[in-house]
C-alpha positions, 0 to 999 in steps of 0.5 A, a space after each residue: 944804900 949799897 945792896 949787899 950780895 950774900 953768898 948762896 950758902 948764907 941766902 939758903 940759911 936765911 930762907 930756911 930761917 924764914 920758913 922756920 919762923 912761918 912753921 913755928 907760927 902756924 904750929 903754935 896756932 895749931 897747938 892753941 886750937 888743941 888747948 882751947 878745944 876748938 872744933 875738929 874742923 878748925 884743928 884740921 884746917 890749922 894743922 901744919 906740916 913738918 918743918 923738914 918733911 921726910 921722904 917716904 917710899 911707895 909702890 907706884 901702883 898705889 898712885 891712882 890719880 894726877 892733877 895740876 893743883 895748888 898747894 894748901 894755904 901757906 904753913 898748912 897741910 890740909 886742903 879745904 876746897 874741892 880740888 879732888 872732885 874737879 881737878 884730878 883724873 885717873 893716872 893711866 899706865 904708861 903702856 896704855 894709849 890715851 886721848 891724843 887731843 887731851 892736854 892733860 895727857 901731854 906728859 904721858 904722851 911724851 914719855 910713851 912716844 920718846 922712850 916706849 915707841 922710840 919717836 923723836 921728841 918733836 913728835 910729842 904733843 908736849 913739844 908742840 904745845 911748848 913751841 906754840 907758847 914760845 912763838 906767841 910770847 906766853 909770859 908763863 910758858 910751860 916748864 919755864 922755857 922762854 926760848 926754842 933753845 930752852 925747849 931743846 935743852 929741856 928735852 935733852 935733860 929728859 933723855 939724860 934723866 931717863 938714861 940715868 934712871 935706867 943705869 942707876 935706878 931711881 935716886 932721890 933728889 938728895 942722892 943727886 945733890 938736889 933739893 929734897 923739895 923737888 921730890 915727887 909730891 903726892 896729895 891725899 884725896 877725901 877718899 884716901 886715894 893718892 894723887 900725883 900733884 905738880 912735880 914728878 910727873 915725868 919721873 913716875 912714868 919713866 919709872 913704870 916704863 923701866 920696871 921700877 916699882 918703888 919711888 920716893 915722894 913727899 906728902 904735900 897735902 891732905 884733904 881735910 875731910 880725910 883727916 877728920 875721918 881718921 880722927 873719928 876712927 882712931 879717937 886721936 887729935 889730927 897730928 897723932 891720927 895722921 902720924 899713925 896712918 902715915 907710919 902704917 902706910 909708908 916707910 922712910 926706908 926703901 923696901 928690902 922686898 922691892 921688886 924694883 928691877 933696878 935695885 937688882 941691876 946694880 948687882 950684876 951677879 944677880 941681875 942678868 941681861 938678854 938682848 933679843 934680836 928679830 927681823 921684825 914683828 910681823 904676824 908670824 909663827 916665830 914672832 908669836 912665839 917670841 911674844 909669848 916668851 917675853 910675856 913669860 920672862 916678864 912675869 917670872 924673872 928679873 931678867 933685864 931685856 932689850 928687843 932689837 929689830 932690823 926694821 920697824 914693822 910691828 903687827 903684834 902691838 902687844 909687844 909695846 905693852 910689855 914695856 921692854 925697850 925696842 931698838 930699830 937698826 934699819 928704817 929703810 929695809 933695803 936688803 943686807 947692810 954692813 952698817 947694821 953689823 956696826 950698829 948692833 956691835 955698838 948697841 951690845 957695848 952699851 947694853 952689855 948683854 949676858 946673852 944674845 938670843 937671835 930669831 933668824 938666820 940673817 939676824 944671827 949673821 949680823 951678831 957674829 962680830 959682837 959675839 966673837 969680839 965681846 965674848 957674848 954667848 949666842 943662843 940661836 933660834 933661827 930654826 923654825 921650819 924643816 925644809 925637805 932639802 937644803 942645797 949645799 951650794 946655796 948661800 943660805 946653807 953656808 950662812 947657816 954653817 957659819 951661824 952654827 959654828 959661832 952659836 953656843 946653842 942652836 934651838 929648834 921648835 921641832 925635832 924635824 927642824 934639827 934633822 933638816 938643818 943638821 947643826 952640831 948635835 952637841 949644840 942642838 936643843 928642841 923646845 916646843 912652842 908654848 900656847 897661852 890659854 888666856 888667848 882663848 878666854 871670853 871669846 865672842 859668840 860664834 854666830 856673831 863671828 860668822 855674821 861678821 865674816 858673812 858665813 851663812 852656812 851651818 858649817 865652816 872650814 878654815 885655813 889659817 896660814 900666811 900667803 907665801 910660797 911656803 903654804 899651799 892655798 891652791 890645794 885649799 881652794 881646790 878642796 873648797 871648790 869640790 866640797 861646796 859643789 857637793 854640799 850647800 851647808 859648808 863654807 870655807 875661809 882662808 885667813 893669813 898675813 900678806 905683805 900688801 894687797 898685790 901679793 901674788 899668792 893672795 891675789 891669785 886665790 882671791 881672783 880664782 874664788 870670785 865665782 864661789 860665794 861660800 869661799 872667801 879670803 878675808 886675809 889678815 885678821 885680828 880676831 883669829 882665835 874667835 874665828 877658829 872657835 867658830 869653825 868646825 874644822 881646821 886645815 893646814 897645807 904646806 907646799 911640801 916641795 919647798 917647805 916643812 913646818 916647824 911646829 905650826 902655831 895655827 895647828 896648835 890654835 886649832 887643837 887648843 880650841 878642840 877642833 879636828 885637824 887635817 894637815 899634810 905631813 910636812 916637817 914637824 907637823 907629825 909631832 903635833 898631829 897623830 893620824 886618826 887620833 886628833 886629825 888626819 895626816 896627809 901624805 900622798 892622798 888625792 884631792 878627792 880623798 881629802 874631800 871625803 875626809 872633810 865631809 866625814 869630819 863635818 858629818 861624824 860629830 862623835 869622831 870630830 869631837 873625839 879628835 878635838 878633845 884629844 888635840 886639846 889634851 895634847 896641848 894641855 899636856 906638853 905645849 903650854 907656855 909654862 913648859 916652853 918658858 921653863 925650857 928657855 929659862 933652863 937654857 939661859 941659866 945653863 948659859 950663864 953658869 957655863 954648864 953647857 958644853 959648846 964644843 963640836 964633839 958628837 953627842 949620842 942624842 938630841 936633847 929635847 927640853 919639855 919633850 912629850 912622851 908621844 913624840 916618837 910614836 908618830 914617826 
């Protein structure tokens, strides 16, 4: 007999008709269980799902578990086995690390590595697992990929799906022209918790990464014990009790109050995009400042952000937890490269930022063609120091002049920085660094920290500063030698970042301190806040012949933890330290005079506590993350509505955002 080939539309109708017959049969069986008043457990077991299950919307933070689990028996809605006791596990956030050797986390690792960490798909455990299955001829390979080409196409589709979700937001399967049955499928445990079943695993993680909070889903199975509990609580039969719970818990319409960023992205007048560009994310002052700003914007705005790095060097791993896309322009890190300019230009054309915000002179220079050709406002935060002298014959001077000319705003973190670099006054703004006090909560016991760093004396003095020509670690060492020669109860620690163990500035002081057991240099550490909390006095010495601070994050950390400070008058430090009020400001003092100051603040508890208390008060009044964040928000808002004059005309004063009242009194 000749085989009949039905058109696809006819085939689809036949399948739907078959399932309608099946659902009718099981629906009838459920109705009979009600009519004959069979035991509640039997009514629940025979409860049939809707013939055309509706698509509901839910906030993804309500989906707590995941599991590879079978559907309930055909034609039924309720699970009667113990799948929710054995086959599920906690669904981690995409921003959390998970065990590398656990196969159940393969999908999590795939999305995290490909789209958060920007790694190639071949580096994912899922790819390696799929390739292994294909090579060994597995009859049931993951995702139905029987060939290496099919695996490659599978990961291409993942990239395509991520790009589509980023540009268009989360579309339902019906909106994409696909079968609604392929929607994310959720199950309900016996405790009423929502569990992600087979289907939608990649999508729900992509959504979280992109800041999409509401997603569509199908309710595919409910644990029978949960339904019986609902029936007893409501006094209703299973289908009515379940309907009541669903109506109270979910909606078939996407929430108008959704915080889904991509529902806003579609309206460009509301949603704005900012592209942040910095050289790297090493442990430094401007990097810390940018980190705190991005945290603030993430929590207090709907701005879509992208972070661009010249090189892939990250010390502050907290950047990865923000869920902000990170792009790397140059993997090799070998000096100035013209191709970085073209790469940045193409990136801007694709991302279409409303504002470019740069954090370095070289990075600002790289952006200028895109700023000029694409007419994008440039907010320039390259000023983070206040050098005593800038030679007008130097290349750096002319790069600065070019950058300032094309910048719409030039921001500095100190008034001293504006005075040192002299950008056009009409473009100049000062926004002080902000400090997040959450960094100083729940710190470990002081004695345990001292023990960790082998400090056995009652008193500890530290200097937290990078090992570079800009910092005067030699002065710190000379003071430490003299103090420890006079006192056996005081120790000194020099902490700070250095590129590598052979850093000459680090190596020199390390060698020079070998014979002094109470002077140590741990170098870069990860628990700076805890060590500052354990110390009695904070020092900061800059190399004043070549460098002046902007606003030192190290000094701010000392002050936030109520420590007295001794620092030399370099750049913007006088905007933080008030001589004989919250510390000592060094000008032309000798080493012996500084040694006397150190010993005085160790011995004079009343003065030390008074200095520390005043320092903490200054930070609380004017150097909070909220003040800094609102200052930047004001700048962005003004840029976006063109309320800032970007001309070159002279202004009578420098505009200082969130300016504390006491700034002028120390000048």
